[in-house]
Each structure stands twice: as structure tokens, then as C-alpha cells.
Steps between C-alpha positions, in 0.01 A plus 500: 500500500754737344786255509280227352396714202856614443614139500233416241618775268863403540409145407323625188809695404721195552272280287508751218878510514516119484282502188744728321305820536706815485527656845501850353154455349344302784642684795272496802512804723370463851330813619440457869203731522239419754139596518354709777494193725861417418445140387469473118826552309508626144710313243613627163462220240529499119166460318440364154411779257693768690857606456691551819707817501680560825578860404138595438299567816192623314159358434626144440624487859152428642439224250825329589417498873290203596408341824682180567163325541401595142826356371428178687153470344638532144734204552249265665359356176827322426511329841404144598253407227484137620344588840141597568383859497479508882866405531605755240310771686694428820830496310453831318769675699761241400576679172871426532410136428333575167814473287604175666153356450517562127832316496343190655631540854294433811301803621550692823873453532616661823849510647368428850294197397583165346435450131129431448384183329330511165127565538405183317709287738322611819255236625194560714566323828285506811579401855278365778705702751498869407723782613357822638502776240552764768822334613608462137457873447691574820796269432692759299566762767497859376587827681208626705544866397574440132280717281408205273406263782124570489478478120707180503274316744184616321639376167609172659153453650337561164741253341428219747122541510242528223174673596162363398415737214122469544501582871763769446289677238191476722684647797641792303157566346343520846781727613432735208130499582583601856670816372868400481711617207730281296802645677353427843420144392856443378637642825284262702635204306855624541491602867202306640504156340314351797174641364557306178615183677182490710268458203705405191655155465857459383686209345868425466566405136685192377883491502517562125324832553613587853872468426506780244272726699722486809827504309395819321444674835844391625667615179328840495510604865811319622739752344307816584726741687383718785551867414623580853714202601610414141453130580298246300191331637656152488824408669709197414319295763161617367587386147591159640166476682315610186670221305382246757143633477503451123626143542216425744252647252624263229457212748134594547519593869290819466249436221145409594418136419223459241138472622587607856301785650672702774207729582183479707228757567518669838202445728375739767383414850146452368620249240449733203765594244681823586496783243753780476431871455466460122245216515737214414525178699796486737722197450769327706814334366684210659803524273829548681594472867317796656265287708785275609700798619197620695483166681871520580445842655228355723739224611753759609230675703381171651840403636677835531781468755325219684734202541290183486569132461427268210164379629374850582620624159300230325192593702534869412556423132199268489275760662628778275458283192145403597392860563672628187323245280161584650551876459605453137198277438266763644650761269549304179274192496153530356228457764740420783326591829640756741495306826648743751714224653760243392347179643422347162459152648189630684358615166569152358302344784210744461501439127469125553223538763291731281549268206396196705195662665367728226662373181645839402840663515540784745781655289462395133854613408666337802705181466557294812863420568383176664374378161858447379700188572784510750843487334859466615577854386682705765567870546750713690758259650540209257746218432792600274724192530532251216409134543855368543582755770172426678566124510856539625383740771250239620781246527721744689218577746465129575873483577485805728189397689242726664605861566332785685376774267337835557143582403614687189716208389215255553275721288757508221529121517126471453497749213795335320405143594842432652642391835748789518452852355723640227663813642779730372844524660467692828706334775873469555476120500349508151784719371755257644312207347505669160876557529545125562274422208704724267815303581330171412284601204571409139603767252230616262217368716163667443298639788230232479758233579663734754173526696480119513863455609463762773240280674782299662573802725135554600421426866160665537619727783776732382520402133185484288453370143548745212334559165713537183424875506639518856817325388541732202451817704732400782765369263538850359521647850749237616720550192508875552591461867771252405652747255490769770687272741764420239537869423551569872772235517679639195494851645609395851861617451389836368255549787774426754721766341209745507440430868869561571494824305184619677648420841817697423317802361245505778466829699506300826864400450760732652451833666237755412204265507182697559255215541195619695266303719137466391266755648134496594262614229422871496173610661238711330647852469330786682351789310763774451424855603498640147244239391277521806139610463424793728125451504346317792282283281488357148335222299724199418355223286148620564548494878500817712825511703559755776276734696161575350447878500126448538537326837533831687216666311242231581397468862462144607183404680563405859398148575209477746442269796281192461232428765300191584152498351347337811650671801652806326845457658818563301709213633226236494572164341168520316632757251589230248222259598210615722449148630823541697373806688477417879187712548326325213582158644362613842176628346454185295551294812233708674256426217521125556171341617479477882551165655205334668456619859700818452304821557576765241371847529303623205663833550848343455401326175340815368816693580711249310264511205508879484878514528552246222254671269684830539845349447425263217202645329165334450609269213808354670310477830220304332750258341655423838156432650423274206808294576409467870120465496400444144294818502532872461503802724148446637562135593755565775366333818458688826464325838348654809723487804201422731265257322760351263252511218583606152334817386 
């Protein structure tokens, strides 16, 4: 800021000298006095109605000291009367142009920029393909830590975009009603422009207006010098980029075309319009390439480092494209249903069935993709060859005959509607074929004809047909390699001398050679004594290493001996499963119903029953009887050993 104001005052002094003004009476003294914040310089300027006396430092001294900004305001009235008031307001700081403007010269002359055209000669042009304003602002690279960087980008943003005055006034009114002061509101617009962009529309003016707005920012901020590094904001390369931006503005690449709306109202998940914290409707803008860049980011995530073929790549792209379109429709299309899946063809079928059976639409805002006609339009892998190359390739394939191709090559043939796929130079045979072609080709031949002539070397196995872009890319590579080979041949004599010199001055020649044999790699060094930890335990990486001091303090419980639950023995096999206990198996066998004709003592059966009831318990004993007899404890049969009758 200081250097810029000083430059302005020096220019004023030079203009006065050119007009024949006496330097002694119009001398400008620069008083580099800063305010408490150290940013605003004070400049001593002569004022009409006051006599300047350099020897008197009395009461007239304060009157002679003016801020540079006040001096700029006094000279604005003479500047650019043929432009609108909005343009003049943005060009107020260009006071050093005022004298030249009165002389009929073009305004905003700047040593870093080309001479501007006359305002009346600029035409309003509009383009169907627009450039991104963000990239236009970022083309002129500026130092990241320059003190004027923030102010420059804010001024450039305000120059490119014009806010809707009605919405802007409504937003600021609501902000005042919420309790914000004017200073807080201005800070929000300066540091938090997203709040304004979410509810206030912006337009990019026509080239006749936009050119002067942007050029004024370049002229004002480009020469501002950083107080620490003493370097201007714009370098030589930045001035060149700024010139190119101004040329694109004159061509109409950034101005909004007439009657084209770039904004839509944002809808919530319930389909209603979203409101911000100040009660204004939130809007979305589709100007620029932000949404395209977002899709590119998703593509990088989809593929990552996964190496896939052509067919799989087309499948992934088709699926990603389908899901992306549906997600965007759910967010930004009015009434679009949230399905929860991506099988839209099922929704088409349901839509047709409901329409046929009930005469209504299941989703009123849904459009069936099956309602459109099928076209020859293709996506992903498409044909890039011109007609002449395609016809000559068909003739060459008939001469070659059938060849065996891989699955990927067959897919490319189907996608490009050819008999052989167009592939870049990859094999050694193709490089040799191109070298033969170079010897036979005509001078000055374009790459379209080169791709057709190269078909004579195509065999469908080692050499594949090429597109003109393949020929152009490989021709540059082949030419560079050829120059490298020629350079190697020219330097062969010198390299032989260098090899001779290196062999003579080698340490292996003569006595005293200390060439050592390679050794095994060194193992991990042991901990030295002075670095050794004397404690018996420590925590390393959250893991306790060494002896736990609490192990000796806590007495471990001695593990007991397991016994069988049936027989009570320690070494019984029924410890893990009581069905394996030998005593249990014997008792169960004794419980079996007696065979016919066998006398069983009632006393023996009663003894078995009592023993089992004690060992197993009543519940388990009853379950076993249920399995054998279908009854409980009271249904166990007893047979008399004399009469053989059941009791």
C-alpha cells in the first residue's frame, strides 16, 4: 500500500512538471508517517488557497498534510466521463490516469498490460462455451504470503460478479435485525462470502463492462509492493497471464449470455425449499466446473490403483455415471423420488403396470427411460477413426484374413465397429515397422495420411492399426530417440577417450589398491551399557515388558482336581461327559427291561433304582426312566422271582 501511494504522488509530480508547473511551488514531500496500525502513509501535497512554506512548521503544517485517499477523491471528477458511474467508482484509485484522460488518451494505462481499446470500440460478445471465473481469477499467480493477496482476490471477485441488489439489501436488513452491526456485516461479506453466495444471485456483466472492472483491479493491485519482501504482487509471468484474461473477456468467454439463468432453489429431503439462518431461500449455482471436478474426484476413488481392462473400465464408468445422475436428480430435481436403490428399470416396469391397471402414475415426476427411442449414440469407448481410414482398414483385414484376438481386443472391435482395434505403439515389432515406414514416407505428409499408409505393415498379431493421434505422439518420441542416437555417435570418440582416462586414473591400477570385498549387512546392535535400563520392567508402546512386580504380591489360586459327577472318581472318563462313565453305563444297562423268562429279583431292581436316584438326582433319574419306559419314577416295573408276575 505504501509503495502504491508513493508511486501515485510521484506520478502527480511528474505530470505537473510536464505541464510547465514550477517545481519549487508544487513540490510534493512524502512524509512516511504511519498510523497506529502501520498501514496508512501521510503525504504532503500543495492545496489551492494555501501557500506552502517549507521553513514554517506552524499551524499551516496540519492543513498541508492530507491522506493520500483524500487527494485521490479530489481528482476523481476529471476521470473517465464517458463510462458509467459504476465503472468510474471502481477506477477511483487510478488518479494517475486523470491527466491522460483529459488529453484524449485511453484510460487505465499500465506498464504491465497492453494498451486498452477505446471504450466505444468494445463490442458485447457472448459465447456458448464459457470459461470458469474461478480459473480466470487464479490464472495470474500471486505470492501466497503477500500482504495484498486477500484484498486483491476480494476486489477481483467483486469485479467479476455483480450481486442482485434487491436480495443483497434484504439479506443485510435481516442481518441488522438479528443484531449485527454494520462493521460485522461488512466483515462477513469480506471474509465469509459463502453466506452471501448461498442466497444472493450474481451475474457476470457484458464484456464492455467487465473489461474495465477487471482491468482496474489489475492496474491497482498488480504493482502493490509487500512491505516485508519489497516485491510487487504481480511478476512478469503474472502480467502476461492478466493480459490473456483481458483478451478472453473481450472475446466474451466469461460474460453470462442474455436470458440464461444459472441458479435454482435448493430443495430439502422433504421436497421443500431450504431457508438459511436469516430467512432467505438457499440457492444453488451451476456456473463453472465445480460439479465436474467433483465427478472427477469420484472417478479417481472408483478406480484408485486398480488396473483394469477396457471392458471393465467401461462397466465401472457406466455404473458410476448411472448412480451419479440418480443422486443428482434426487438432490436437484423437483419431485424426484428417493428410491433407495439404483434399479431404475424396475421402477419403469412398475410405472407401466400401475398405469395399465389403475390408470395413474405411481411417481408423477418420474420419466421412464424406456419411453425414449433407441439411438446409435455411444459412450465410453467410441470410434475415433475417420471414414477413409476405416475403409482402408477393412480392406487390409480382408487381405490378412482371420486372426486370433483377445477378449479385450474383441470388445474394442465391437465398440469401434472395426475388425482390428486401434492401439498405440507398444511392441518392438511396431517400432521396427515405424522405422521402415519413416524411410518410405513422403516429406510433409500429415498424420491422417500417415495412419493410412502405416496399414501396409499391420498383421493383426504384432502390429496393430494406429490412429492419427498415435502417429503424432510416437513420431515425437521416435524423433527424440533418433536425435539421441545421433548424439551418441557424434560423441563416440570423446567417450572412448574418457574411458581410457578413467581406466588409467583408476585406483585398481598399480600397487596400493585397497579394494575391499562386500560384507554381510550389519545386525541389529545390542543395547550399550550406558544406555541400558536398570529396571526389571517398563512399558514400551503400551505393552508391559519385563517382570510384573505385582506377581509376587498376589497369591495364585491353586488349581483343584476335577471329579466325575456319577461315580465321584478323579480319573474317570465321565468328567467331561457323564455318559462316558463306566458305572453309569453299567447302571443304565441294569435298568433295561428284563427279557421274557428271566427271573429278576425285586430287591435287585429296587437297589438299582435307589442307587441311580442318589447319583443322578430325581430329575435326571426320571428323564432316564422316561426314555426307557415312557413313564416316570413310579412306573418302573418290578417282577417277582417266584410267580413272574408284575407288581
